[in-house]
All heavy atoms as an XYZ file, in Angstrom:
658
protein
N       3.642     -0.646      2.643
C       4.623      0.228      1.937
C       4.387      0.125      0.470
O       4.539      1.141     -0.322
C       6.069     -0.126      2.258
C       7.030      0.937      1.829
C       6.778      2.294      2.363
O       6.352      2.426      3.525
O       7.077      3.202      1.623
N       4.062     -1.049     -0.017
C       3.757     -1.243     -1.530
C       2.531     -0.379     -1.890
O       2.599      0.378     -2.841
C       3.433     -2.720     -1.699
C       3.062     -3.082     -3.253
C       3.801     -4.267     -3.639
C       1.674     -3.101     -3.490
N       1.439     -0.314     -1.085
C       0.316      0.497     -1.400
C       0.619      1.928     -1.410
O       0.362      2.697     -2.267
C      -0.772      0.203     -0.378
C      -1.401     -1.197     -0.560
O      -1.495     -1.642     -1.694
N      -1.893     -1.653      0.451
N       1.455      2.438     -0.446
C       1.871      3.823     -0.408
C       2.799      4.228     -1.570
O       2.578      5.286     -2.146
C       2.559      4.112      0.986
N       3.640      3.344     -1.969
C       4.528      3.555     -3.079
C       3.728      3.655     -4.370
O       3.952      4.545     -5.177
C       5.552      2.537     -3.163
O       6.311      2.657     -1.928
C       6.515      2.818     -4.345
N       2.758      2.723     -4.521
C       1.965      2.620     -5.749
C       1.122      3.922     -5.789
O       1.035      4.612     -6.850
C       1.148      1.455     -5.782
N       0.634      4.451     -4.649
C      -0.214      5.645     -4.634
C       0.665      6.838     -5.078
O       0.107      7.634     -5.854
C      -0.777      5.821     -3.208
C      -1.825      6.886     -3.051
C      -2.489      6.950     -1.703
N      -1.623      6.576     -0.651
C      -1.882      5.404      0.049
N      -2.764      4.488     -0.326
N      -1.062      5.152      1.086
N       1.841      6.951     -4.561
C       2.708      8.013     -4.877
C       3.032      8.017     -6.394
O       3.223      9.045     -7.080
C       4.112      8.051     -4.122
C       3.824      8.499     -2.691
C       5.134      8.705     -2.000
N       5.988      7.551     -1.889
C       5.917      6.578     -0.903
N       4.998      6.719      0.077
N       6.750      5.547     -0.922
N       3.242      6.783     -6.997
C       3.437      6.655     -8.441
C       2.171      6.800     -9.186
O       2.390      6.898    -10.520
C       4.075      5.282     -8.717
C       5.488      5.053     -8.194
C       5.943      3.627     -8.258
C       6.525      5.993     -8.932
N       1.095      6.833     -8.640
C      -0.170      6.965     -9.358
C      -0.537      5.629    -10.153
O      -1.206      5.871    -11.202
N      -0.204      4.594     -9.714
C      -0.477      3.276    -10.254
C      -1.256      2.377     -9.313
O      -1.088      2.497     -8.127
C       0.740      2.587    -10.910
C       1.776      2.275     -9.716
C       1.423      3.419    -11.944
C       2.863      1.374    -10.270
N      -2.165      1.448     -9.840
C      -2.648      0.504     -8.963
C      -1.540     -0.368     -8.169
O      -0.623     -0.845     -8.829
C      -3.603     -0.282     -9.769
C      -3.762      0.382    -11.141
C      -2.417      1.286    -11.242
N      -1.790     -0.632     -6.938
C      -0.790     -1.456     -6.160
C      -0.568     -2.885     -6.779
O       0.540     -3.300     -6.814
C      -1.557     -1.624     -4.781
C      -2.392     -0.475     -4.720
C      -2.952     -0.088     -6.019
N      -1.654     -3.408     -7.494
C      -1.448     -4.705     -8.091
C      -0.371     -4.629     -9.307
O       0.258     -5.546     -9.573
C      -2.873     -5.257     -8.535
C      -3.421     -4.517     -9.734
C      -2.572     -6.724     -8.939
N      -0.310     -3.552     -9.974
C       0.663     -3.365    -10.973
C       1.982     -3.495    -10.348
O       2.981     -4.131    -10.920
C       0.455     -2.069    -11.784
C      -0.711     -1.980    -12.653
C      -1.648     -2.805    -12.723
C      -0.848     -0.825    -13.475
N      -2.572     -2.278    -13.656
C      -2.113     -1.061    -14.114
C      -0.303      0.374    -13.819
C      -2.761     -0.291    -15.031
C      -0.880      1.317    -14.631
C      -2.095      0.992    -15.217
N       2.223     -2.735     -9.285
C       3.633     -2.756     -8.643
C       3.858     -4.243     -8.151
O       5.001     -4.702     -8.306
C       3.681     -1.757     -7.519
C       5.074     -1.544     -6.923
C       6.049     -1.159     -7.952
C       4.882     -0.273     -5.892
N       2.838     -4.787     -7.507
C       2.915     -6.135     -7.070
C       3.410     -7.107     -8.094
O       4.178     -7.939     -7.968
C       1.722     -6.619     -6.256
N       2.762     -6.956     -9.311
C       2.950     -7.816    -10.418
C       4.387     -7.617    -10.930
O       5.162     -8.664    -11.298
C       2.071     -7.494    -11.630
C       0.702     -8.122    -11.342
O       0.582     -8.908    -10.387
O      -0.310     -7.779    -12.106
N       4.951     -6.368    -11.046
C       6.359     -6.152    -11.446
C       7.296     -6.823    -10.523
O       8.241     -7.447    -10.842
C       6.706     -4.690    -11.460
C       8.126     -4.433    -11.621
C       5.888     -3.999    -12.660
N       7.022     -6.713     -9.150
C       7.905     -7.197     -8.201
C       7.841     -8.799     -8.239
O       8.881     -9.456     -8.222
C       7.489     -6.798     -6.775
C       7.885     -5.298     -6.601
C       8.170     -7.661     -5.683
C       7.265     -4.670     -5.466
N       6.670     -9.375     -8.434
C       6.504    -10.884     -8.552
C       7.292    -11.320     -9.798
O       7.993    -12.401     -9.719
C       5.113    -11.236     -8.575
N       7.196    -10.686    -10.902
C       7.864    -11.054    -12.078
C       9.396    -10.963    -11.989
O      10.130    -11.828    -12.368
C       7.303    -10.153    -13.322
C       7.927    -10.677    -14.548
O       7.719    -11.762    -15.041
O       8.693     -9.932    -15.131
N       9.876     -9.887    -11.348
C      11.251     -9.599    -11.300
C      11.931    -10.623    -10.251
O      13.032    -11.112    -10.480
C      11.548     -8.242    -10.749
C      11.357     -7.181    -11.849
C      12.327     -7.241    -12.959
O      13.509     -7.515    -12.654
O      11.886     -6.840    -14.095
N      11.269    -10.820     -9.113
C      11.859    -11.773     -8.174
C      11.600    -13.282     -8.354
O      12.351    -14.013     -7.744
C      11.313    -11.346     -6.706
O       9.865    -11.632     -6.639
C      11.695     -9.895     -6.399
N      10.599    -13.510     -9.160
C      10.229    -14.975     -9.224
C       9.950    -15.510     -7.778
O       9.916    -16.703     -7.579
N       9.449    -14.637     -6.903
C       9.043    -15.103     -5.602
C      10.182    -15.109     -4.661
O      10.001    -15.511     -3.448
N      11.353    -14.789     -4.976
C      12.533    -14.831     -4.050
C      13.183    -13.468     -4.074
O      13.324    -12.801     -5.030
C      13.465    -15.865     -4.290
O      14.479    -15.893     -3.384
C      14.123    -15.779     -5.697
N      13.758    -13.096     -3.044
C      14.484    -11.811     -2.849
C      16.052    -12.013     -2.858
O      16.763    -11.243     -2.656
C      14.131    -10.978     -1.517
C      12.680    -10.735     -1.419
C      11.942    -11.164     -0.382
C      12.024    -10.097     -2.501
C      10.586    -10.895     -0.248
C      10.607     -9.964     -2.387
C       9.924    -10.242     -1.361
N      16.472    -13.216     -3.244
C      17.841    -13.576     -3.025
C      18.705    -12.809     -4.238
O      18.194    -12.596     -5.197
C      18.077    -15.007     -3.035
O      17.619    -15.532     -4.301
N      19.928    -12.826     -3.978
C      20.886    -12.360     -4.980
C      21.044    -13.426     -6.033
O      20.805    -14.558     -5.834
C      22.282    -12.073     -4.328
N      21.539    -13.002     -7.168
C      21.966    -13.813     -8.255
C      20.803    -14.584     -8.818
O      20.306    -15.708     -8.272
C      23.071    -14.901     -7.842
C      23.598    -15.549     -9.165
O      23.093    -15.382    -10.317
O      24.588    -16.369     -8.961
N      20.063    -14.109     -9.847
C      19.004    -14.639    -10.441
C      19.269    -15.811    -11.407
O      18.477    -16.164    -12.205
C      18.033    -13.644    -11.025
C      17.375    -12.705     -9.988
C      18.862    -12.787    -12.117
N      20.427    -16.336    -11.301
C      20.883    -17.392    -12.133
C      21.815    -17.088    -13.301
O      22.261    -17.893    -14.048
N      22.154    -15.688    -13.350
C      23.010    -15.466    -14.589
C      24.329    -15.066    -14.083
O      25.196    -14.677    -14.762
C      22.361    -14.192    -15.352
C      22.171    -13.019    -14.459
O      22.648    -12.929    -13.397
N      21.399    -12.010    -15.013
N      24.666    -15.184    -12.796
C      25.906    -14.941    -12.220
C      26.396    -13.530    -12.155
O      27.461    -13.142    -11.790
N      25.404    -12.501    -12.417
C      25.763    -11.103    -12.369
C      25.447    -10.425    -11.098
O      25.822     -9.277    -10.844
C      25.146    -10.450    -13.608
C      25.394    -10.895    -14.913
C      24.502    -10.170    -15.958
C      26.902    -10.638    -15.257
N      24.789    -11.163    -10.198
C      24.589    -10.573     -8.764
C      23.541     -9.497     -8.819
O      23.776     -8.266     -8.664
N      22.322     -9.982     -9.050
C      21.155     -9.058     -8.935
C      20.461     -9.395     -7.577
O      20.462    -10.503     -7.110
C      20.117     -9.318    -10.059
C      20.675     -8.967    -11.345
N      21.699     -9.720    -12.048
C      20.421     -7.854    -12.219
C      22.046     -9.041    -13.205
N      21.203     -8.015    -13.350
N      19.731     -8.369     -7.049
C      19.102     -8.532     -5.723
C      18.014     -7.633     -5.606
O      17.889     -6.483     -6.108
C      20.148     -8.300     -4.571
C      19.598     -8.631     -3.302
C      19.637     -9.871     -2.802
C      19.012     -7.659     -2.453
C      19.043    -10.235     -1.547
C      18.478     -8.020     -1.230
C      18.513     -9.269     -0.853
O      17.965     -9.588      0.379
N      17.070     -7.973     -4.798
C      16.018     -7.070     -4.270
C      14.707     -7.261     -5.003
O      14.516     -8.147     -5.826
N      13.738     -6.342     -4.682
C      12.412     -6.446     -5.186
C      12.319     -6.427     -6.682
O      11.406     -6.955     -7.335
C      11.632     -5.371     -4.495
C      11.380     -5.474     -3.050
C      10.542     -4.267     -2.515
C      10.696     -6.740     -2.584
N      13.289     -5.531     -7.288
C      13.234     -5.596     -8.779
C      14.573     -5.943     -9.273
O      14.976     -5.700    -10.477
C      12.830     -4.223     -9.273
C      13.720     -3.055     -8.745
C      11.342     -3.918     -9.010
C      13.347     -1.751     -9.411
N      15.299     -6.811     -8.634
C      16.568     -7.402     -8.965
C      17.449     -6.396     -9.460
O      17.994     -6.376    -10.691
C      16.306     -8.500    -10.053
C      15.500     -9.722     -9.515
C      16.301    -10.405     -8.474
O      17.308    -10.900     -8.603
N      15.583    -10.477     -7.308
N      17.868     -5.369     -8.605
C      18.853     -4.459     -8.964
C      20.340     -5.142     -9.307
O      20.574     -5.985     -8.479
C      19.045     -3.529     -7.718
C      18.025     -2.530     -7.402
C      17.065     -2.803     -6.474
C      17.967     -1.336     -8.210
C      16.055     -1.899     -6.182
C      16.891     -0.397     -7.909
C      16.024     -0.690     -6.843
N      20.901     -4.546    -10.099
C      22.396     -4.877    -10.211
C      23.156     -3.773     -9.626
O      22.553     -2.701     -9.092
C      22.934     -5.126    -11.716
C      22.818     -3.844    -12.637
O      22.590     -2.711    -12.081
O      22.854     -4.090    -13.796
N      24.496     -3.886     -9.429
C      25.236     -2.918     -8.689
C      25.103     -1.422     -9.408
O      24.926     -0.413     -8.524
C      26.691     -3.226     -8.658
C      27.487     -2.365     -7.608
C      27.079     -2.425     -6.172
O      26.831     -3.602     -5.711
O      26.952     -1.361     -5.594
N      25.159     -1.335    -10.559
C      24.972     -0.016    -11.278
C      23.631      0.566    -11.022
O      23.552      1.793    -10.727
N      22.603     -0.178    -11.154
C      21.249      0.325    -10.875
C      21.032      0.816     -9.429
O      20.510      1.786     -9.075
C      20.180     -0.727    -11.278
N      21.653     -0.092     -8.550
C      21.615      0.217     -7.131
C      22.252      1.648     -6.830
O      21.710      2.405     -6.111
C      22.069     -0.827     -6.240
N      23.476      1.759     -7.280
C      24.197      3.014     -7.238
C      23.431      4.218     -7.803
O      23.464      5.259     -7.288
C      25.554      2.916     -7.781
C      26.633      2.287     -6.963
C      27.943      2.461     -7.503
N      28.663      1.133     -7.419
C      29.186      0.599     -8.486
N      29.352      1.136     -9.544
N      29.744     -0.581     -8.496
N      22.708      3.965     -8.896
C      21.965      5.018     -9.593
C      20.819      5.557     -8.730
O      20.322      6.649     -9.008
N      20.328      4.675     -7.721
C      19.292      5.224     -6.775
C      19.791      5.534     -5.464
O      19.045      5.723     -4.570
C      18.107      4.235     -6.843
C      17.345      4.182     -8.153
C      18.523      2.905     -6.307
N      21.140      5.536     -5.339
C      21.716      5.983     -4.073
C      21.954      4.951     -3.081
O      22.024      5.278     -1.884
N      22.168      3.688     -3.434
C      22.410      2.588     -2.470
C      23.319      1.678     -3.208
O      24.046      2.046     -4.133
C      21.121      1.894     -2.076
O      21.454      1.144     -0.969
C      20.421      1.157     -3.218
N      23.443      0.466     -2.552
C      24.381     -0.644     -3.195
C      23.716     -1.906     -2.935
O      22.813     -2.093     -2.188
C      25.851     -0.657     -2.404
O      25.709     -0.985     -1.066
N      24.249     -2.948     -3.641
C      23.751     -4.282     -3.458
C      23.948     -4.722     -1.981
O      22.947     -5.317     -1.422
C      24.338     -5.252     -4.375
C      23.883     -5.211     -5.810
C      24.506     -6.395     -6.683
C      22.395     -5.360     -5.913
N      25.062     -4.480     -1.374
C      25.364     -4.868     -0.069
C      24.328     -4.254      0.872
O      23.849     -4.832      1.847
C      26.730     -4.659      0.367
O      27.002     -3.264      0.334
N      23.998     -2.961      0.648
C      23.007     -2.322      1.492
C      21.687     -2.879      1.320
O      20.930     -3.002      2.252
C      23.049     -0.750      1.299
N      21.289     -3.186      0.077
C      19.942     -3.650     -0.203
C      19.777     -5.041      0.445
O      18.709     -5.378      0.922
C      19.754     -3.931     -1.773
C      19.493     -2.611     -2.536
C      19.499     -2.951     -4.021
C      18.053     -2.165     -2.122
N      20.883     -5.816      0.641
C      20.767     -7.114      1.138
C      20.471     -6.950      2.822
O      19.975     -7.974      3.326
C      22.038     -7.851      0.938
C      22.257     -8.352     -0.390
C      23.567     -9.056     -0.670
C      23.752     -9.310     -2.075
N      25.006    -10.098     -2.390
N      20.705     -5.861      3.239
C      20.448     -5.663      4.668
C      19.045     -5.041      4.954
O      18.643     -4.955      6.104
C      21.515     -4.706      5.304
C      22.940     -5.153      5.185
C      23.200     -6.548      5.776
O      22.764     -6.765      6.935
N      23.849     -7.372      4.994
N      18.404     -4.750      3.908
C      17.054     -4.045      4.053
C      15.981     -5.012      3.949
O      16.053     -6.185      3.257
C      16.858     -3.068      2.878
C      17.805     -1.895      2.855
S      17.396     -0.771      1.369
C      18.867      0.082      1.311
N      14.807     -4.711      4.558
C      13.624     -5.521      4.423
C      12.947     -5.110      3.151
O      13.259     -4.049      2.569
C      12.594     -5.052      5.614
O      12.245     -3.707      5.472
C      13.273     -5.327      6.942
N      12.072     -5.851      2.642
C      11.317     -5.520      1.409
C      10.633     -4.087      1.515
O      10.706     -3.333      0.542
C      10.283     -6.542      1.215
C      10.986     -7.739      1.745
C      11.639     -7.284      2.988
N      10.153     -3.753      2.657
C       9.528     -2.465      2.866
C      10.458     -1.334      2.749
O      10.231     -0.288      2.247
C       8.868     -2.443      4.223
N      11.714     -1.507      3.258
C      12.743     -0.542      3.187
C      13.140     -0.398      1.723
O      13.698      0.640      1.399
C      13.877     -0.869      4.038
C      13.587     -0.837      5.585
C      14.684     -1.417      6.484
O      15.288     -2.398      6.038
N      14.893     -0.823      7.618
N      13.160     -1.349      0.932
C      13.653     -1.360     -0.363
C      12.697     -0.540     -1.310
O      13.109     -0.085     -2.367
C      13.762     -2.711     -1.013
C      14.950     -3.646     -0.397
C      14.911     -4.935     -1.066
O      14.636     -5.171     -2.224
N      15.363     -5.938     -0.306
N      11.402     -0.464     -0.852
C      10.438      0.248     -1.641
C      10.896      1.634     -2.085
O      10.482      2.043     -3.145
C       9.057      0.254     -0.991
C       8.403     -1.164     -0.946
S       8.200     -1.931     -2.511
C       7.108     -0.811     -3.388
N      11.596      2.359     -1.309
C      11.901      3.750     -1.705
C      12.889      3.774     -2.725
O      12.940      4.597     -3.656
C      12.474      4.451     -0.470
C      13.801      4.202      0.004
C      14.204      4.979      1.155
N      15.557      5.334      1.233
C      16.262      5.956      2.131
N      15.568      6.427      3.164
N      17.482      6.245      1.909
N      13.743      2.670     -2.876
C      14.641      2.629     -4.050
C      13.857      2.115     -5.292
O      14.271      2.472     -6.351
C      15.810      1.760     -3.656
C      16.618      2.314     -2.455
C      16.479      1.812     -1.304
C      17.416      3.505     -2.641
C      17.222      2.429     -0.196
C      18.021      3.998     -1.685
C      17.980      3.487     -0.373
O      18.675      4.046      0.632
N      12.895      1.217     -5.073
C      12.052      0.836     -6.212
C      11.305      2.069     -6.766
O      11.321      2.287     -7.966
C      11.028     -0.238     -5.770
C       9.925     -0.547     -6.795
C      11.767     -1.574     -5.335
N      10.824      2.880     -5.873
C      10.162      4.118     -6.397
C      11.137      5.131     -7.138
O      10.824      5.517     -8.270
C       9.644      4.870     -5.161
C       8.774      6.148     -5.660
C       8.142      6.855     -4.530
O       8.178      6.345     -3.356
O       7.609      7.984     -4.828
N      12.301      5.223     -6.647
C      13.406      6.082     -7.314
C      13.678      5.486     -8.676
O      13.714      6.134     -9.677
C      14.643      6.102     -6.561
C      14.520      7.051     -5.246
C      15.886      7.122     -4.578
C      15.856      7.977     -3.333
N      17.150      8.074     -2.753
N      13.804      4.141     -8.761
C      14.223      3.453     -9.961
C      13.116      3.633    -11.007
O      13.352      4.020    -12.146
C      14.449      1.956     -9.685
C      14.828      1.219    -10.907
C      16.198      1.237    -11.243
C      13.981      0.456    -11.610
C      16.575      0.503    -12.400
C      14.304     -0.232    -12.711
C      15.668     -0.273    -13.106
O      16.098     -0.996    -14.179
N      11.798      3.459    -10.648
C      10.754      3.636    -11.524
C      10.635      5.091    -12.029
O      10.431      5.336    -13.118
C       9.445      3.163    -10.901
C       9.449      1.563    -10.790
C       8.190      3.606    -11.764
C       8.389      0.961     -9.913
N      10.736      6.022    -11.057
C      10.692      7.476    -11.484
C      11.769      7.770    -12.518
O      11.539      8.583    -13.389
C      10.736      8.384    -10.266
C       9.503      8.342     -9.430
C       9.517      9.413     -8.466
N       8.297      9.359     -7.617
C       7.099      9.771     -7.962
N       6.949     10.294     -9.168
N       6.069      9.618     -7.189
N      12.911      7.243    -12.351
C      14.018      7.531    -13.229
C      13.797      6.962    -14.727
O      14.266      7.484    -15.751
C      15.387      6.861    -12.774
C      15.917      7.469    -11.690
C      17.277      6.828    -11.178
O      17.560      5.676    -11.552
N      17.893      7.341    -10.295
N      12.959      5.987    -14.717
C      12.692      5.272    -16.051
C      11.347      5.611    -16.709
O      10.894      5.023    -17.564
C      12.909      3.791    -15.910
C      14.336      3.481    -16.006
C      14.728      2.264    -15.210
N      16.255      2.157    -15.202
C      17.112      2.778    -14.557
N      16.658      3.729    -13.817
N      18.352      2.578    -14.694
N      10.673      6.576    -16.003
C       9.343      6.947    -16.525
C       9.339      8.563    -16.464
O      10.325      9.128    -16.065
C       8.142      6.508    -15.597
O       8.363      7.051    -14.300
C       8.183      4.954    -15.582
N       8.264      9.101    -17.020
C       8.156     10.530    -16.789
C       7.670     10.939    -15.505
O       6.479     11.106    -15.252
C       7.092     10.986    -17.981
C       7.000     12.501    -18.056
O       7.811     13.240    -17.533
N       5.957     13.004    -18.661
N       8.611     10.971    -14.493
C       8.294     11.279    -13.167
C       7.214     10.350    -12.539
O       6.349     10.793    -11.766
C       7.893     12.736    -12.893
C       8.072     13.092    -11.412
O       8.911     12.707    -10.731
N       7.199     14.022    -11.063
N       7.349      9.042    -12.897
C       6.481      8.074    -12.310
C       5.196      7.860    -13.167
O       4.480      7.001    -12.871
N       5.026      8.579    -14.178
C       3.831      8.475    -15.059
C       4.318      7.611    -16.273
O       5.260      7.846    -16.979
C       3.259      9.834    -15.644
C       2.974     10.814    -14.545
C       1.858     10.205    -13.602
C       1.508     11.179    -12.542
N       1.232     10.614    -11.233
N       3.676      6.572    -16.506
C       3.932      5.567    -17.525
C       3.813      6.126    -18.930
O       2.719      6.886    -19.180
C       3.061      4.365    -17.400
C       3.354      3.659    -16.060
C       2.417      3.719    -15.008
C       4.491      3.008    -15.562
N       3.015      3.143    -13.889
C       4.240      2.671    -14.299
C       5.606      2.612    -16.188
C       5.157      2.009    -13.473
C       6.607      2.001    -15.357
C       6.395      1.626    -14.046
N       4.781      5.992    -19.647
C       4.825      6.661    -21.072
C       4.292      5.610    -21.973
O       4.683      4.491    -21.985
C       6.240      6.995    -21.497
C       6.845      8.090    -20.516
C       6.229      7.582    -22.946
C       8.223      8.270    -20.636
N       3.151      5.941    -22.727
C       2.523      5.041    -23.598
C       2.691      5.549    -25.086
O       3.044      6.547    -25.301
C       1.006      4.835    -23.318
O       0.407      6.086    -23.421
C       0.887      4.292    -21.943
């Protein structure tokens, strides 16, 4: 799913993998130590999760592969339709 998502975004899969590795620190658990309740492949908070059409509780029930569609939505919202702005 990572490869397919990266292809749709027009970026190398390793870039997406690097973002996920950096965000998660290798773990998909909630609460990255700041007490604010972040979760998932890119450590969504509740507002960001709602912004892409889900919630933290729903993300906690998803596999990493299932979370990728929300990662893609999140990236598209913060870029020019998935194209990195330089």
